[in-house]
N, C-alpha and C positions, 0 to 999 in steps of 0.2 A: 184223153182223160185216162185210157186203160195204161197208155205208155208210162204217164206219170205214176200211176200206181204200181206198175211193175218196176219202175226205178225206185220207189220208196221200199218196195219189198225187197229188191235186191240190196239196198242200202243197208236195211236192217239185218238180212241175212249176212252180209259182210261184217256188220258191227257184232253180231253173235260169234262169228267163226274168229273175229279178232281178240274178244274177250275171252274164248275157251282156253288158250294156251296160258294167259294170265292167271286164271283160276286154277288149272293144272298146276302150274308153277308153285303158286301159293300153297296148294295142298300138299306138293312134295316138300316144300320147306317146313309145313307144319309137322309132317311125318319126321323129317330129319329132326327137327327140334325135340319130338317125342323121344327118338332114339338117342340124341346128345344128352338130355336129361337122364335117360335110363343108365348110360354109360357113365355118367358122372356119379351117379348113385351108387354103380357098381365099384368104381375107383374108390370113393369114400367107404365102402362097406369092406371091401376084401383087399384093398392095397393099404395096408396098416403104415401110419405115420411113424417118423421117428421119434416123435415124442407124444406123450400120452395127452392129447387135446380133449377138454371137454366139449361137450354138446356135439360130437361127432354123429351121434345118432340122429339128434334133432336135424341135423344138415342133411342126413340121408333121407328122413322123411320130407324136408322141404323139397329136395330134387323129385323125389317120387311124385309129390303133389303138383309140381310144375310140369312133370311127364305127364301126369293125367290131364292136365289143363291143355297142354298141347295137343294130346291125343282128343281131347273132345271139341276143340275147335276144329280140327282137321276132319273128324268124323260128322260134325253138324254141318260143316260146309259140303263135305261131300254127299251128304243126304240132301241138302238144299239144291245141290247142282245136278242131281239125278233126275230120275224119271217124275220126281214130285216138285220138281223146281217151278213149275206154273203154279202149284199152290203155295209155294212159299217165297214168291217174289216180294211180297210185303216186308219179310223180315230179312230179306237179302242184304239190303243196306247196313243192318246192324252187325250180319256175319261177315260181311266185307270188312268192317272195322276192326273185328276180331282177328281175321286173316291178316290183316295189315300188320298186326303185332307179331305174328309168326317169326319173321326174320330177327326181331328184338329178342324173342325166347330163344331162337337157335344161337344168337350171338351171346347171350348171358350165359347159356349153358356152357359152351365152349370157353368163354372168358373165366368163369367161376372155377370149372375143372382144371383149367392151366393153371389159375391163381393157386388153387389147393395143391397142385402137383409139386410147383416150385417152392412153395413155402413149408407145408406140413410133411409131403412125402419125401421130397428131395433135400429140402432146406438149402437152396441154392442162393436164396436172399437172406441176408444176415438178420439175426435176431438181435434186439427186439423191435427192430426198426419196421420190419414187414412181418404182417400177422396174417394166418391164413383166415378163411371164411368162418371158421368155427369160433375164433376169438371174436369176431364180430357179433355172433349169436350169444356169446356168453355175456357180452357187455349189455346187450338189450335185455337179456334175463336177469343178470345179477345187479346191474347198475340203472334199470330202468327208472326207478323213483328220481333219482339225482338227473339223469338225462332228460326225462319229462318234465321236470321243474324247470330246468334250462330252456327248454323249447317254450313253455308257457311264458317265462319271462322275457324271453327275445321276442316273442310274438305280441305281447302288451307294449313293450318298448317300441318296436317298429311300428305297431297301430298307431300309437300316439304321434310319435314323429311324422310317419308318412302322411297321416291324414292332416296333421297341421301344417305341413310343409305343402302338400299338394293344394290345400283350401287356400293358403296365403298365396301360392304360386298363380292359382286360378284368378284370384281376384286381382292380383297385380298385373297379370296378362291381359284380362278384359279391360282393366282401367288403362293401361298404356295403349292398347290397340284402339280403344274408342275415343279417349280424350287427348287432343294434343297438350293441353296444359300438364296433364298429370304424367304423360310421356316425355315432356320436358326435364321434369324432375326427377322421375324414377329411372328413365333410361340409363343416364350416365352411373347411376348407383348400380343399377343391374350389370352393366357392363363392367364395371370396377370390381365388384364383390362376387359375382357370379361366377366367373372362371376359376376362381380359388378353390383349391380342394378343401372340401368341409373339415377334414382333419388338421388340417393347418390352424383351425380355430381351437384346437384341443386345449392347450394351456390356458387361454382367456375363458374357455367355457367352464372348466372346472374351477376357475378362480372367482368368476362372477356369480355363478349359480349356486344355490345353497346346498344342492346335492348331486351326487354323480348321475341319478335317474333323470334329474331335470337337465342337466347339462348334455347328456346323450339325447334327450329328446330334441333339445335345440340342434344339435349337430345334424341329426337325422332329418329335420325339417329344413334345415338349411341346404343339405345336399338334394333335397327332394323339390324344393321351391324353385330353383334355377330353372332345370328343364321344362317344369311345367309352365312357369312364366313366359319362358321364350316361346315356347312352341304355342301356347294359348294366344300370345300376343300376334305371332305370326298368322294364325288361323283368323282371329278377328280382323286384323289388317287386310287380309286377303279376301273378305267376303265381297261379292260382286256388288258395286254400287246400285246396280238396277234393283236389287231386292229392297233396298232402304227407299228408293224412289217410289215403288209400287206401293209399298207401306205406308209411306208418307201421304201419297194421294188418297189413301184409303183412311186417312185421319189418325194413323197410328202416333203415339206420343214417343218420347224417348226411352222410357222404360220397356215399352213393347219392342221397340227395335233392337235393345240390347238383350232382353230376355228371350224372344221369340224369333229373333232374324239373326243377331250376330252370334249368339252361343251355340244355338243349334248348327249353324253353317259351320262354326270352328270346332264341332266335337271331334271329327277325325283327326285334327292336329293335336286337340288337347289329349286325346288318348295315347297318341305317340309319346307325348311329354310325359304322361303317367307311367308308360312302359319303362321310359329312361329312368325315370325318379325311382322307381321300384328297385331296379339294379344298384344304383347309387346309393340309395338309402340302406340296402342289405349290406353293402361293402362297409358304409360308416357304423353301421350297427355292430358288426364283428370288431372293428377297431376300437369304438368306445368301450365295449364290454371287457376288451383286452386290458384296457387303460385304467379304468376306475370302477366299473361296476362290478358288483360281488356275486353276480349271478348271470345266467344266460349263455348261449353257445359260444360266444367268445370267451367268457370265462372259464367255460368247461374245457375249451382247447388249449387254454393257457395251463390249465390245472393238468390235464393230461399229459402236456408236453413236459411239465415240471417234474412229474413223477415218473417219467419215460413210459406212460401206460398209452403206447401207440395204437393199440387196438380201439381203445376209447376215442383216440384222435379221429381215426378212421370211422368209427361209428358215427361220431359226430359231424363229420364232414358230409357222410352220406344223408343224414337227417338235414342238414343244411341245404344240400342240394335238392331233395325233395321238398322241402319247405319253399324254397324260393321258386322252383318249377311250379309248385301247385298253386302258389299265390298268382303269378304270372298268368297260369291257364284260368284261374278263376276271374282275372281282370279281363282276359279275352273273351269270356263267356259273357261278362257284363256288356262290352264292347259289341258283341254280336247281337245281342237283344237290343240295345239302345240304337245300334247302327246296322238294322238287318238290311237296309240295301246297299251296304258296303260288306257283307258277309263273305269271307273267303279272300277279300283284298289284301288283307294283312294277316299272316299267318304265322304260327309258333309251333 
């Protein structure tokens, strides 16, 4: 018994010693991120650009704020890892998540500073195709109403199309996976129409639908429905038949088998289809807005390109990236809550 206890203690000691260098490395990275942001602020403040770019002071303030954030993360982690670590173990998981962002803060500091130097200070990249960070800040300040309106319109259009397509694909997938008769008729249609790019239906969609908004909703729904239907069908068809046998032995009806056995067992595959559908729907959203919709991020990109406002285009691309990443992260949160037993199995 004592030897086992000693082995456990030695194992724990080994784990603590192994975790120490990793924590020390993260603290060093947080310190380097602080220095990098301060250096970037110094470059912005004292290395004058070849042109008088607006919002240079705001860029300096932003860099100083991010330097303060990096310093706060490192200081908080150092205090939690010091003599008072035993009192702060409950908060260490949250601090560890902040420390994990330190490499990103360092990379952003170096990348933004290099971007500013080659565009504003040295002008190695030709204008107006390449804009410095100050130009993007100017867009977010000066053109915020138009950009915010485009984001809101794109979000509404994406929500309509994605939800409609996901619901249609889910119902079709459950029907094909459960019923052989339904699968006999829908499966060939799914194999024929599903692989076609949704953008190939643009001319017909804008001809048959009364407005460009409804046509865009149809195209986004079409792009979303196919991956959801295929993955849901695969999940329902792959459910272990023993589950159905046990439920039928206990007197379960067909509705119970579908709602309480087949669908819950197929949820992991359903969420994979939802992730794929979200990426596909976002691509179709931008193309549809470029072709016929008079608002939205796709329209904003086309407008900016037409006026050679490349800083506006880069600002819209950054917003699109954050919007898509945020929606996928939100979908992962929903998945982790519904499928807690699979949390961490599929990561983003």
